[in-house]
PyMOL CGO cylinders between C-alpha atoms (Angstrom):
from pymol import cmd
from pymol.cgo import CYLINDER

trace = [
    CYLINDER, -0.23, 0.05, -0.09, 1.29, 3.30, -1.18, 0.3, 1, 1, 1, 1, 1, 1,
    CYLINDER, 1.29, 3.30, -1.18, 2.55, 5.92, 2.12, 0.3, 1, 1, 1, 1, 1, 1,
    CYLINDER, 2.55, 5.92, 2.12, 1.76, 9.28, 0.16, 0.3, 1, 1, 1, 1, 1, 1,
    CYLINDER, 1.76, 9.28, 0.16, -1.65, 10.46, -1.16, 0.3, 1, 1, 1, 1, 1, 1,
    CYLINDER, -1.65, 10.46, -1.16, -1.35, 13.42, -3.87, 0.3, 1, 1, 1, 1, 1, 1,
    CYLINDER, -1.35, 13.42, -3.87, -1.82, 15.79, -1.19, 0.3, 1, 1, 1, 1, 1, 1,
    CYLINDER, -1.82, 15.79, -1.19, 1.04, 14.50, 1.49, 0.3, 1, 1, 1, 1, 1, 1,
    CYLINDER, 1.04, 14.50, 1.49, 3.28, 13.89, -1.97, 0.3, 1, 1, 1, 1, 1, 1,
    CYLINDER, 3.28, 13.89, -1.97, 2.77, 17.85, -2.64, 0.3, 1, 1, 1, 1, 1, 1,
    CYLINDER, 2.77, 17.85, -2.64, 3.70, 18.56, 0.99, 0.3, 1, 1, 1, 1, 1, 1,
    CYLINDER, 3.70, 18.56, 0.99, 6.82, 16.24, 0.89, 0.3, 1, 1, 1, 1, 1, 1,
    CYLINDER, 6.82, 16.24, 0.89, 7.97, 17.97, -2.06, 0.3, 1, 1, 1, 1, 1, 1,
    CYLINDER, 7.97, 17.97, -2.06, 7.31, 21.68, -0.82, 0.3, 1, 1, 1, 1, 1, 1,
    CYLINDER, 7.31, 21.68, -0.82, 9.80, 20.34, 2.39, 0.3, 1, 1, 1, 1, 1, 1,
    CYLINDER, 9.80, 20.34, 2.39, 12.04, 18.73, -0.06, 0.3, 1, 1, 1, 1, 1, 1,
    CYLINDER, 12.04, 18.73, -0.06, 11.81, 15.34, 1.34, 0.3, 1, 1, 1, 1, 1, 1,
    CYLINDER, 11.81, 15.34, 1.34, 10.88, 14.10, -1.98, 0.3, 1, 1, 1, 1, 1, 1,
    CYLINDER, 10.88, 14.10, -1.98, 13.26, 14.78, -4.91, 0.3, 1, 1, 1, 1, 1, 1,
    CYLINDER, 13.26, 14.78, -4.91, 13.74, 13.33, -8.30, 0.3, 1, 1, 1, 1, 1, 1,
    CYLINDER, 13.74, 13.33, -8.30, 16.55, 11.49, -6.61, 0.3, 1, 1, 1, 1, 1, 1,
    CYLINDER, 16.55, 11.49, -6.61, 14.66, 9.52, -4.45, 0.3, 1, 1, 1, 1, 1, 1,
    CYLINDER, 14.66, 9.52, -4.45, 11.54, 9.38, -6.74, 0.3, 1, 1, 1, 1, 1, 1,
    CYLINDER, 11.54, 9.38, -6.74, 12.82, 5.86, -7.88, 0.3, 1, 1, 1, 1, 1, 1,
    CYLINDER, 12.82, 5.86, -7.88, 13.67, 4.34, -4.84, 0.3, 1, 1, 1, 1, 1, 1,
    CYLINDER, 13.67, 4.34, -4.84, 10.25, 5.72, -3.61, 0.3, 1, 1, 1, 1, 1, 1,
    CYLINDER, 10.25, 5.72, -3.61, 8.46, 3.83, -6.09, 0.3, 1, 1, 1, 1, 1, 1,
    CYLINDER, 8.46, 3.83, -6.09, 10.56, 0.64, -5.90, 0.3, 1, 1, 1, 1, 1, 1,
    CYLINDER, 10.56, 0.64, -5.90, 9.96, 0.76, -2.26, 0.3, 1, 1, 1, 1, 1, 1,
    CYLINDER, 9.96, 0.76, -2.26, 6.03, 0.60, -2.97, 0.3, 1, 1, 1, 1, 1, 1,
    CYLINDER, 6.03, 0.60, -2.97, 5.95, 4.36, -0.82, 0.3, 1, 1, 1, 1, 1, 1,
    CYLINDER, 5.95, 4.36, -0.82, 4.07, 5.76, -3.79, 0.3, 1, 1, 1, 1, 1, 1,
    CYLINDER, 4.07, 5.76, -3.79, 2.59, 4.52, -6.79, 0.3, 1, 1, 1, 1, 1, 1,
    CYLINDER, 2.59, 4.52, -6.79, 3.08, 4.85, -10.63, 0.3, 1, 1, 1, 1, 1, 1,
    CYLINDER, 3.08, 4.85, -10.63, 0.58, 7.35, -10.77, 0.3, 1, 1, 1, 1, 1, 1,
    CYLINDER, 0.58, 7.35, -10.77, 1.77, 9.38, -7.97, 0.3, 1, 1, 1, 1, 1, 1,
    CYLINDER, 1.77, 9.38, -7.97, 5.53, 8.93, -9.29, 0.3, 1, 1, 1, 1, 1, 1,
    CYLINDER, 5.53, 8.93, -9.29, 4.11, 10.68, -12.44, 0.3, 1, 1, 1, 1, 1, 1,
    CYLINDER, 4.11, 10.68, -12.44, 2.60, 13.37, -10.69, 0.3, 1, 1, 1, 1, 1, 1,
    CYLINDER, 2.60, 13.37, -10.69, 5.66, 14.03, -8.52, 0.3, 1, 1, 1, 1, 1, 1,
    CYLINDER, 5.66, 14.03, -8.52, 7.75, 13.98, -11.84, 0.3, 1, 1, 1, 1, 1, 1,
    CYLINDER, 7.75, 13.98, -11.84, 5.47, 16.56, -13.01, 0.3, 1, 1, 1, 1, 1, 1,
    CYLINDER, 5.47, 16.56, -13.01, 5.27, 18.88, -9.82, 0.3, 1, 1, 1, 1, 1, 1,
    CYLINDER, 5.27, 18.88, -9.82, 8.85, 18.66, -9.68, 0.3, 1, 1, 1, 1, 1, 1,
    CYLINDER, 8.85, 18.66, -9.68, 9.34, 19.97, -13.07, 0.3, 1, 1, 1, 1, 1, 1,
    CYLINDER, 9.34, 19.97, -13.07, 6.92, 22.34, -12.38, 0.3, 1, 1, 1, 1, 1, 1,
    CYLINDER, 6.92, 22.34, -12.38, 8.39, 23.96, -9.14, 0.3, 1, 1, 1, 1, 1, 1,
    CYLINDER, 8.39, 23.96, -9.14, 12.02, 23.83, -10.79, 0.3, 1, 1, 1, 1, 1, 1,
    CYLINDER, 12.02, 23.83, -10.79, 10.71, 26.10, -13.68, 0.3, 1, 1, 1, 1, 1, 1,
    CYLINDER, 10.71, 26.10, -13.68, 8.41, 28.63, -12.00, 0.3, 1, 1, 1, 1, 1, 1,
    CYLINDER, 8.41, 28.63, -12.00, 9.56, 31.06, -9.18, 0.3, 1, 1, 1, 1, 1, 1,
    CYLINDER, 9.56, 31.06, -9.18, 9.33, 29.22, -5.63, 0.3, 1, 1, 1, 1, 1, 1,
    CYLINDER, 9.33, 29.22, -5.63, 6.46, 31.14, -3.96, 0.3, 1, 1, 1, 1, 1, 1,
    CYLINDER, 6.46, 31.14, -3.96, 5.79, 29.62, -0.52, 0.3, 1, 1, 1, 1, 1, 1,
    CYLINDER, 5.79, 29.62, -0.52, 3.07, 30.21, 1.72, 0.3, 1, 1, 1, 1, 1, 1,
    CYLINDER, 3.07, 30.21, 1.72, 3.40, 29.65, 5.46, 0.3, 1, 1, 1, 1, 1, 1,
    CYLINDER, 3.40, 29.65, 5.46, 1.97, 30.83, 9.07, 0.3, 1, 1, 1, 1, 1, 1,
    CYLINDER, 1.97, 30.83, 9.07, 4.34, 33.58, 10.29, 0.3, 1, 1, 1, 1, 1, 1,
    CYLINDER, 4.34, 33.58, 10.29, 5.36, 33.49, 14.23, 0.3, 1, 1, 1, 1, 1, 1,
    CYLINDER, 5.36, 33.49, 14.23, 2.60, 36.24, 14.87, 0.3, 1, 1, 1, 1, 1, 1,
    CYLINDER, 2.60, 36.24, 14.87, -0.17, 34.27, 13.14, 0.3, 1, 1, 1, 1, 1, 1,
    CYLINDER, -0.17, 34.27, 13.14, -0.26, 35.71, 9.42, 0.3, 1, 1, 1, 1, 1, 1,
    CYLINDER, -0.26, 35.71, 9.42, -0.46, 34.44, 6.32, 0.3, 1, 1, 1, 1, 1, 1,
    CYLINDER, -0.46, 34.44, 6.32, 3.68, 34.86, 4.77, 0.3, 1, 1, 1, 1, 1, 1,
    CYLINDER, 3.68, 34.86, 4.77, 4.06, 34.72, 1.01, 0.3, 1, 1, 1, 1, 1, 1,
    CYLINDER, 4.06, 34.72, 1.01, 7.95, 34.22, 0.24, 0.3, 1, 1, 1, 1, 1, 1,
    CYLINDER, 7.95, 34.22, 0.24, 9.75, 34.48, -2.68, 0.3, 1, 1, 1, 1, 1, 1,
    CYLINDER, 9.75, 34.48, -2.68, 7.61, 37.49, -4.29, 0.3, 1, 1, 1, 1, 1, 1,
    CYLINDER, 7.61, 37.49, -4.29, 10.05, 40.34, -3.36, 0.3, 1, 1, 1, 1, 1, 1,
    CYLINDER, 10.05, 40.34, -3.36, 13.21, 40.24, -1.48, 0.3, 1, 1, 1, 1, 1, 1,
    CYLINDER, 13.21, 40.24, -1.48, 11.50, 39.90, 1.75, 0.3, 1, 1, 1, 1, 1, 1,
    CYLINDER, 11.50, 39.90, 1.75, 8.21, 38.19, 2.60, 0.3, 1, 1, 1, 1, 1, 1,
    CYLINDER, 8.21, 38.19, 2.60, 4.57, 39.87, 1.69, 0.3, 1, 1, 1, 1, 1, 1,
    CYLINDER, 4.57, 39.87, 1.69, 2.79, 39.21, 5.32, 0.3, 1, 1, 1, 1, 1, 1,
    CYLINDER, 2.79, 39.21, 5.32, -0.82, 40.38, 6.19, 0.3, 1, 1, 1, 1, 1, 1,
    CYLINDER, -0.82, 40.38, 6.19, -3.35, 38.76, 8.66, 0.3, 1, 1, 1, 1, 1, 1,
    CYLINDER, -3.35, 38.76, 8.66, -6.05, 36.36, 6.99, 0.3, 1, 1, 1, 1, 1, 1,
    CYLINDER, -6.05, 36.36, 6.99, -8.88, 38.94, 6.69, 0.3, 1, 1, 1, 1, 1, 1,
    CYLINDER, -8.88, 38.94, 6.69, -6.30, 41.47, 4.69, 0.3, 1, 1, 1, 1, 1, 1,
    CYLINDER, -6.30, 41.47, 4.69, -5.86, 38.99, 2.47, 0.3, 1, 1, 1, 1, 1, 1,
    CYLINDER, -5.86, 38.99, 2.47, -9.71, 38.69, 2.25, 0.3, 1, 1, 1, 1, 1, 1,
    CYLINDER, -9.71, 38.69, 2.25, -10.04, 42.29, 1.30, 0.3, 1, 1, 1, 1, 1, 1,
    CYLINDER, -10.04, 42.29, 1.30, -6.99, 42.30, -1.10, 0.3, 1, 1, 1, 1, 1, 1,
    CYLINDER, -6.99, 42.30, -1.10, -9.17, 39.26, -2.34, 0.3, 1, 1, 1, 1, 1, 1,
    CYLINDER, -9.17, 39.26, -2.34, -12.11, 41.03, -2.74, 0.3, 1, 1, 1, 1, 1, 1,
    CYLINDER, -12.11, 41.03, -2.74, -10.53, 44.24, -4.53, 0.3, 1, 1, 1, 1, 1, 1,
    CYLINDER, -10.53, 44.24, -4.53, -8.79, 41.86, -7.32, 0.3, 1, 1, 1, 1, 1, 1,
    CYLINDER, -8.79, 41.86, -7.32, -11.13, 43.48, -10.02, 0.3, 1, 1, 1, 1, 1, 1,
    CYLINDER, -11.13, 43.48, -10.02, -10.18, 46.57, -8.98, 0.3, 1, 1, 1, 1, 1, 1,
    CYLINDER, -10.18, 46.57, -8.98, -6.54, 46.24, -8.90, 0.3, 1, 1, 1, 1, 1, 1,
    CYLINDER, -6.54, 46.24, -8.90, -6.55, 45.04, -12.22, 0.3, 1, 1, 1, 1, 1, 1,
    CYLINDER, -6.55, 45.04, -12.22, -8.61, 47.57, -13.67, 0.3, 1, 1, 1, 1, 1, 1,
    CYLINDER, -8.61, 47.57, -13.67, -6.28, 50.25, -11.80, 0.3, 1, 1, 1, 1, 1, 1,
    CYLINDER, -6.28, 50.25, -11.80, -3.07, 48.24, -13.59, 0.3, 1, 1, 1, 1, 1, 1,
    CYLINDER, -3.07, 48.24, -13.59, -4.68, 48.32, -16.70, 0.3, 1, 1, 1, 1, 1, 1,
    CYLINDER, -4.68, 48.32, -16.70, -5.75, 52.06, -16.73, 0.3, 1, 1, 1, 1, 1, 1,
    CYLINDER, -5.75, 52.06, -16.73, -2.29, 53.07, -15.49, 0.3, 1, 1, 1, 1, 1, 1,
    CYLINDER, -2.29, 53.07, -15.49, 0.27, 50.81, -17.60, 0.3, 1, 1, 1, 1, 1, 1,
    CYLINDER, 0.27, 50.81, -17.60, 1.95, 53.66, -19.13, 0.3, 1, 1, 1, 1, 1, 1,
    CYLINDER, 1.95, 53.66, -19.13, 2.98, 55.17, -16.03, 0.3, 1, 1, 1, 1, 1, 1,
    CYLINDER, 2.98, 55.17, -16.03, 3.67, 51.81, -13.84, 0.3, 1, 1, 1, 1, 1, 1,
    CYLINDER, 3.67, 51.81, -13.84, 6.82, 50.07, -14.20, 0.3, 1, 1, 1, 1, 1, 1,
    CYLINDER, 6.82, 50.07, -14.20, 7.12, 46.47, -14.63, 0.3, 1, 1, 1, 1, 1, 1,
    CYLINDER, 7.12, 46.47, -14.63, 10.04, 44.13, -13.28, 0.3, 1, 1, 1, 1, 1, 1,
    CYLINDER, 10.04, 44.13, -13.28, 12.00, 43.30, -16.19, 0.3, 1, 1, 1, 1, 1, 1,
    CYLINDER, 12.00, 43.30, -16.19, 11.35, 45.66, -18.61, 0.3, 1, 1, 1, 1, 1, 1,
    CYLINDER, 11.35, 45.66, -18.61, 14.07, 48.50, -19.49, 0.3, 1, 1, 1, 1, 1, 1,
]
cmd.load_cgo(trace, "trace")
């Protein structure tokens, strides 16, 4: 019986416990199924090719987003909810002010 589910495999990949090097031994030992191994390969590839954004609970109990900027972006849960509610307004603002805004990586 497989030791991992999709959810626990994602957590293990994020924690660095599952890597490309230990995937075959895990499959051989029966810790993961071949379907989960395929899923893990895709997840590891996606992780390697995308910017590593991580969410965690900060020491003060806030939602902390790491990897977007030099320093973490940290808000209380209800502040994130306010931002989610403003998503359309923020997108419209960016669109309306595109000519005046700076974009990272643009010359």
